[in-house]
Structure formats: C-alpha cells, structure tokens
C-alpha positions, 0 to 999 in steps of 0.5 A: 516514519510514515511510509505512504504508497499512493496508487492509481489503478489502470481500471477502477475495480467494481468493488473498491472497498473489497480491493482495499481489504484484499490489499490490507490482507497482503500487507498484514504480515508486515506487522511481524517485521521488527519496527513496523507498528501499523498498516492502514489501507484507505480508499479514495472517496472522490472519484475524478480522473486526476485522483489516486484510488488508494492510499497505503500507510505503513508506520515503521521505524526508519531502520525497518525499511530495508526489512520491509523492502525484502519481505514476502508481503512487499514482493507479493504486493508487487507481483500480484498488483503491480500489473494493475497499477497505472501509477504510484507515488511513494512518500516517506515522512515523520 
C-alpha cells in the first residue's frame, strides 16, 4: 500500500528543500516498523497558490498502518509540524 500525505504549509519555508530533508528525517524511524518498506518526501516544483507544497509517501503493508499511527515518528510529525500546516490530504492506494 502507498500512504500519501499531501501538505500545504501556512507559510512557505525559505528553504523548501531543507524542510523536506527535515521531514524525511522525522519519518526515517518508520522504516523499523514491521511492514514499512520505504519513506519518500518530495517537494512540489510548481509554486502556485492552488498547489500543495510537499508529498510524503510511505510504502507499507496495510497491516502496518495501525503500528505507523501509534509510532513515535508519526506523533513527532504531528507535534512538530502540525501547527505549520494549512491543510493536508491523506490518500491510500495500492
């Protein structure tokens, strides 16, 4: 399963690449969760008001989702970055 998190920041960071690297570091511990195979963080390359700023893709077995939801990295993501997010969308697919 691919777990997508689309993020639009309240304010665009001065260095979007650095922000993506920081977020990717937050999610790297997820790779120790049984059933999680990959984590990828991608910045948007077209900056328009109607675009999201970043995409996080976590490749995992569907059964790993509850473990991911409960993990420290997921809670750190919410605690450290939740207040910076204007909106986000979550989409899961095969």
